[in-house]
N, C-alpha and C positions, 0 to 999 in steps of 0.2 A: 503495501499500501505506500504510494506515496503522497509525503506533507506537501503543502506549501509552505513555504515561509513565513515566518507572521510577519504583517504588517509595521512599518516603523514609518513614521511622521518626522520630518525635520523640518526646523526652519531657517529659510532662506534668507537675503534681506530682496527687497525687490532688484536691485541693479543683477546681482549674483542670480537670480532666477533667470531674468531675463538673461545672461549669459549663458546659461546653460541650455535656455529654450531656443536660441541663434546656435549653437553649438548642435543639440538634437535636428535642428531642422536640417543646419548643412552636413551632417552625418547620416540622414537620411535615419535616425530612431527617436523612439518614443522619448520621452523624458526619464522614464526610470530608466529605459537603456545606458542612455547618457551616461546618468549618475553612477549605475553600476562601471559603467567602461572606464568611467574615471578612478573611481574608488580602487576598482582591480588592477590596474595601469597602477597608480600608487602605490599599492604593493608588490610590485613585482621586484625584487631583487635581483643582486650577482651574489655569487659566493665571492670571496677574498678570502685565502686561509680559510683561519677556521668561524669567520664571522660572516655574519650577511649585513650585506649594505647596499641602500635603495640606491636603483641605476642610475646614474649622472643625468642624461636627457629622457625624459620620460615621454610617451607617446602623450600623456596629457600637456606636458610641453611644449611639443611641435602643434599639436592642437590647437591650443589658445594663440600660440604667434600663430600660428594661419586663419585663425578667427580674428585675431586682431586687424593682420593683412587687410583680409576680404573686408570687411568695418573700415578701416584708413581708404581704401581701397573707392567703396561707397561716399564714406563723403565728401572726398576730394571730387568725386562726378559732382555732388550736390553744389559744393564750393561751384565751379567750373560754369556751373547749368544759371548759377543768382549772378553769376557776374557779365552773364551777356542780356 
């Protein structure tokens, strides 16, 4: 018998929620799937000797940078349109 994991409620600032929603849309994921993917990525580790260390550049960081670039490009387009 498969059990569903219990629901979990979290509080996000309005800005963080907008960022996660935008990332989910960009990655063709549900809001929940985006959050789970980012949490899982934050726990990926590499073994260094006998210690576990977080990887230096995570998928989350790359995704955040790509999302920021996309936002900046969109903002530049709006500014350019306003100039004319």
